[in-house]
N, C-alpha and C positions, 0 to 999 in steps of 0.2 A: 504494500500500500504506500503510495507516494503522496506528498503534501505540497501544495503550491501556496505560498504566502502572498500577501498583498503586493501586487505589481502594478505600477501606474503605466498606462499605455494609451495609445490612440484609439478612438472609437471607430473601428473599422468593422463593418458587418460583412460576413461571408455569405455566399449563396446558401450554404447548408444551414445557416443559423437564421435566415430571414424569416422562415415560417414560425419559428419558435418565438421570435422577438418582434412580431408584427405590431403590437401595441405596447408602448412603454410608458407607464405612469409611475411617478415617485410619490409614495405616501409615507413621508418621514414622521416620526414621533416628535411632537413639539416638546420643548422643555417642560418638565413637570407633568408629562402625560401619565395617565392612570393605566391600570391593567386593561381596562376596557378599550384603550386606544392602541393596544398591541396590533401589529400588522396582521391582516387577515391572510388566509392561504393564497388568495388571489394576488394580494399585494406582494407576498413573498415570492410568488412565481414571477411577477413583473420585475422585482428587484434582481432576482437571479438571472432573468433573461437579459437585463441590462449589463450584469456582470459578465455574462458570456460574450457579449459584444466587446466590452472594454478589455477583456483579458483573454481573448481568443488565442493570441500567440502563446501566452504563458501556459494556457490549458491545452495547447497543441490541437486546437480545433481548426479545421480547414473547410474549404468549400465542398470537399468530397464527403463531409460528415453531416449527419443530422442528429439532433438530440431530442429526447422525450422525457419529461419529468415523470418520475415514478412515485415519489413520496415527498411530503413537506412536513417539517417539524418547526413550530414556533415556540420558543422558550417563554417563560414568564416575563423576562425582562425585554422581550421583543427580538432577541437574537433569532435569526432564521437559518434553517438548514434545508437545502433543496437537493434531492437526489435525482440524478439523471442516468438514463441509458443512452447508448450511442449506436448509430448505424454508420457503415462505410459503403458508399455507393449503393445504398439500399440494402446492404446485408447486415444482420445483427452482429455486433462485436462482443465476443465473450471476453470479459475483463475490460470492457469499455465504460463501465459505470464509474461515476464520480459524484462527490457531494460538495456543493458550494455552501460556504458558511458566510453569513452576512450579519453586519451590525444592526442594532435596532432601527437605525435610520436608512438601512438598505445598502450601506457601503460594503464593498467586498472586503472580507477579512482573509480567507484562505480557502483551500480546496483539498479534499482527500480523493485520490484516484486509485483505482484498482491496478493500473499499470501506468508507468511513466513513458512507455514506448510511443514513438510517433507512428501514426497510421499512414503508411504509404506502400501500396502494393502495385507491382508492375502490371497485374491483370487480375480480373475477377472471373476469368474463364478457367474452369478446372481441367487438368489433364486427366484425372481419374474420373470416370463416368459415375453417375448416380447409381446405376444398377450394380457396379462393382463395389461401391461403398456400402450399398445395402447388403450385398453378399458377405462382405467382411464383418459387418455388424451382426448378421444372423449367425455366423460362425462363432463370434465372440459370445453370443448368448448361449449357444449350445455348449461351448467350453465352460461357461460359468455354471452350467447345470448338468454335470456329468452323470451318465446313467439314466437320464430322463428322456423319454420320447416326447419331444415337444410338439404340440398341435397348434394349428392356425398361426404359425410363425410368420410375422410380417415385419418389414423394416422400411422406414420412411426417412430418406436422407434430406437434410436441409443445408444449403450452402451458407457458411458463416465465415467471419474473420476471427481467428483465434489469437487473442492478445494475452492469454493467460500463461502460455508456455514459451517464454522467450520472445524472439523476434516475431512480430505479427505475421501471420501467414493465412492463406486461404485454406479452409478445411470443410469437411463434411461432418455435420453433427447428425447422427443417425439414431433414432429410437427404434430398438428392436423389441417386439413384444410377442408373447406366446402364452399358451396354457400348458401347465404341467400335467402329469398323469392323473391327478385328481381334479383337473379342470380349474385350478387356481392360477392366477396371473403371475407371470415372471416377466421382467423387463430389464433392459440394459441400454444405456446411452453410450455410444462409441464415437469418439472424436478421431477423425482420420485426415491426414495431410492430403489435400486435394491435388497436390503436385506429385508426390512420391508414392502415395498409398500407404505410408507408414502409420501405424497407430500412434496417436498422441496421448490419449487417455481413454478411460472407460470407467463407468460407475453404474451402480444399480439405479434404476429410474423409478422404482416404487419406494418411497420413503416410509424402509421399514426401519406410524401410532401415531290455577292453584287448587292442584290435587296433591296426591302423594303416591309414592310408589315403593314397593318392596324390592330392593335391589339385590343383586348377587353378592356385592362386596361392601356396600355402604349402609346397610340397614334400611330403615324407613327414611326416605328423603322427600323434600318438598318439590313439587313440579308445577309450573305454570302451563296451562293447557288452553285449548280453544273449543268452545262449545260448537257442535255441529248438529243441529236438529235436537234429537233426544239423546245424543251421545256426545263423546268428547274425542278430540284429536290430540295426539302427542305433538303439538306445535305450540311454540312459545311466542306470543305476540309481543312480549316485553323485551325480548332479546333478538330483535331483527327477524322474527318469523322462523327461527331455528326449529327443525323438526326431525323426528326419527322414524325411519321406515324399515320394513322387513325386506331383505334381499332374497328371501325365499330359497336360500342355498344355491342361488345361481351366481354366475360370474359375468364379467363384461366381455363382449365380443368386439374386438378392435381390429382394424385393418389399415395397414400403412400409417400407423400412429394415430388414427382417428377411430374413436369408439362408435361403431355403427349401432350397436345395441348395448345398453348398459343393464346390468342386473337391476331389478326393480328396487324401488324404495317405497313400498306400499305403506302409507302412513298408518301407524298403529291407532286404533280406536278403542274406546272403553265405555261401558255403559254407566258406571258410577264414579268415574274419575279417581278410582283407587287402582293403581296399575301394578301388575306383576304379583308374584307370590314369594319371591326370594329364592325360588328353585329354578334350576336350569331347564327343566322340562316345560316350564311356562315361558313361551317365546317372548312375552312382554317383559320378563325380568331383566334380560340383557338390554332391552330397549330402555328400561328405567335407568340402568347404569350409564348408558351412552348419552341419554338426554341430560342426566344429572352432571356427567362429566363436561358436557358442552356448556351447561349453565355455569358450573364452577370456574371453567376456564374463561368464559366471557366476563364473569364477575371479577376475577383476579385482574385481568388486563384493564377493565374499567375502573375498579376501585383503587388499584395501586398505581397504574401508569396513565390513566385517563384515556385509554384507547377503547374506542367503541367498535367491538367486533374484530375478527381476525384481520381484515383488510383496513380497519380503521375508518370504515365508511358507514357503520351502523347496520350493515346488512348481515343477516344470519347465514350460516352454512347449514348443511343437513347431514344426518347420519344414516348409514346402512348397517344393520346388524344381521347375523346369520348369513354371512357371505361365504360362498363356496362350500366345499366339503372338508371338514376337519382342518380348516385353514388356520395355520399357526402364525397369524400375523394380523396387524392392523396398520392402516396407512392413510395418510392425507393425500388427496389428489387435487392439485390446483385446477385441472381442466374441468372438474365438476364442482369445485369448491365444496368438497364433501369429505367426511370421515367414513371409513369403511372398517368393519370389525369382523374377524373370523371367530368361529366357535372354539378353536383349538382342537387338538386331537384327544383330549381327555387324559392323556398320559404325561405329556410334557407340559402342555398348557391347557387351562380352562378357557372359557370365553375371554377374549382380550379387551374387556370393556372397563377395566379398573380406572380409578380416578387419575392416577399419575400417567397411565398410558394415554388417556384422552388428552390431558394437558400436554404431554410430550408431542403427540402427533399433530394436534392443532397448532402448536408452536412452530412446527415446520411451515405452516401457512403464514404465520407472522414473519418468519425469516424470509420466505419467498417474496413477501410484499415490502421488505425493507432491505437488508444487506444482500439477500439472495446468494448466500455463501455457496460456492460451487461444491457439489456433493462428491468430492474426491480429494485425496491428499490431506494436508493439514486443514484446509478450509472445510473439507467434508467432516473432519473430526470436530471442528468448532460448530458446524451445523448441528451435528448430533448432540454435542454437549449443550448447546443452547436449548434444545428440546428437553434434555434431561434436567437441566437447571430449572427451567420454567415448569416442567412437569412436577418436580418436587415442590416448587414454590406454590403452585396451584393447590397441591395436596395440603400443604401447611395452611394456606389461606382459607381453605374450605372449612377447617376445624371440625371434621367429621369424626365423632368418637369411635365409630366402627372401623374407620380407615384413617387413623391419625397420621399427621405429617411425619416423614422420616427422610433419610438420605439413601434409601433403597429404591431401586427402580423396578417396577413390575412384580413386587413381592406378593401381591394378591393373586396373580394369574398363574404363577408357576406351580407345577404339581410334583409329586415325588419322583417321577421319571426324569425330571430336569436335572436332579442331582445337586441342587443348591437352593438357597432360600429366596433368591432374587435374580433378576436379569443382570443388573449392574449395581456396584457399590461405589458411592461417591467419596467416602472417606479414604478408602484404599482400593482403587479400581482393579488392581491386579488380583483381588480376591476372586474374580470371576474366571481366572486362569488364562486370560488372553489380553486384557486391557493394560495400557501403559500407565504407570504411576508418574513417571518422570519423562520430560522431553529429551529426545536424542535425535540425531539426524535420520534415524530409521523410522521415526514415528509416522512420517508422511507416506510410508509404504504399507502401513497397516490398514486393515478394513476400518472404515470410518467409525464403526461402533466400538472399536478398540482404541483408535487414536484419540477418541473423545475423552479417554480417561485422564489425560493431562489437564484438560480444562475442568473436568468434573472434580478432580483432586484440588485444583486451584480454588474452585468455587466453595468446596467444603472448608478448606483452610481459611479462606477469607471470611466465611460466615461464622465458623465455630472455633478455629484455631487448631493447633497440632496436639498430639498426644492422646491419651485415653480419657474418655468422658462418656457419660450417659446423657442422651438428649431425648426427651419424650419417651423414656422407658426403654430406649434402644442403646446398646453399648457400641461405641465406635472407638477406633484406635488409629489415628491418622499420623503416619510418620512424615518427615520431610526428606527431600532428596539430597539436601546439602547439610543436614544435621542441625539446622537452625530450629528455633522455637518461634512459632507464629501465634499471635493473638488474634482472635476473630472480632469482627465488627458487627455481626448479626445478619440474619437472613434478609431483613428489609433493605439494608444498605447494599448487600450483594445484588438483590434484584434491581434496585434503582441504577446501580453502576452498570450492570450487564445490559439492561434494557437501553440505557442511553448510548452505550458503546455500540450496540447492535443497530440502533435506529439512526444514529448521527455519524458514527465514525467508521464502522466496518464496511467493507465492500466485498464483492464476489471473490476476490483473490486473497483476502486476509488470511495470513498464516499465524502461527503462535507468537512470533515476534510482533506482528501487527496487532494481535489481540492484546498483548501487553500495552502497546502504545495507545490503543483505542480505549481500554479500560482506565488507564492512567489519565487520558484526556477527559473521560467521563467523570472520574473522581475529582479531578481538578475543577471541572465545571460545577459540580454539585457541592463540593466541600472545601475547595481551595487547594492549591498545590503545596501549602505548608501544613495541611491538616493531617491528623492521625489516620484518616481514611485513605488518603493518597499514599501515605507511607505503607499502610497495610496492604494495599493492592500490589505495590512493588515487592514487598516482602513475600507475599503469597506466590507471586510468579517466580521469584528467585528460588523459593522452596520447592518448586517443581522443575527447576533447571531452565526456566525461560528468563534469560537475563537481558 
């Protein structure tokens, strides 16, 4: 992640920026302005558009590029942060995202960019054909699922500019999808050099998690529902219309990356507004957990961070439960803006609808709408850790006595056949047998669910500190990688710092060094660079070997 500081320059518009900056209005805060006079989202976009014109050279924006605003954050003091994506000669740029930071009066302060490389390609005509790129991706999906006879395998290539892996180059980004032997979806995104045919990168494309209800894991929980005639629908009008439906053990039918038929999401209905029985044989019980998890996640982001819904636009998502056959997964899908939950195989996992799993998977949606951390390498580990961190914080915030907060991930869904009590452990990630406690140069080569351990360990240390302790009735013992002693600053401050880092400073290419810089920047903004919180962030990163 690179940073551009304030640079004075001439006001020269390029062709690629003209559409973005068609109307420029300056709405500065007058001296003594109140909070009500803070710049609006529209004003922030206008200020940022002006900054792009003024600082095009420093930001390495040319007439071959176009920009599109993805997100806007306006601080209490009027400071503005506008996040952009870029295209080059009409092609999406992987790693082209950047964030512009503006003073309350709209003056340009600095920018954080996913890459500092200049975008200049000799051609956007590929030497490698689209069918060949599709074939390579299909083979990569088969290789990632050895022993499986994949059905309905399709691969859809898209031409992009890859600025994430060294010198920008033309590439094919191909989404390969299929069904496994049980009819459950598998998917892999493959990035291929469009000139040489060499594989650049590859990653999994499925990011694998007023009535009342009897849930499987959370006891009796409150639910906001909608009356429909003489019955009720499991749809919450107070949280953007979020609803939960039955997938009826079906799966999606996708072709060339486009889902032609999706598994249903038949909205659950009930006669007396008392849902489920708390038993797995009642199909509504899993729906209660899913709806409750959505509610709790919505409430966490609203109450703690002022975010209205996953995308920040007040719109609800929806849930599908009972997906596939013995499906040992849950996933968030941006294309349908929905959460999908499998029932588990009953031996390794039960229904994957626990509270922290819901918070984890839906936080993937928050990440995709903000930093969009690439789902491979160190940025992929940070993507997964972000979901683990917020999944745990959602669980703590919910305050459910039947499923109290802890630093264990997925402890409610694992069964005896899994061989341990949780999916992941934040105090000492290596307890799962595969995750990394400490950063090393090899971390980026791990599966993202294991490279996430470094950030999970950091988060636990920042919140609770090092050494042995019991929190909420659960015993933890968190060592440090450098032998230091770390004092925690609490879960609330951890959440505030990580959320600000994610939404203001991180970009698609942020690695662990970049995460340290982003969280220090966030802590400095929130508490000051001379604060105990700022020092604690630095100490916690050093304690996991991120210096």
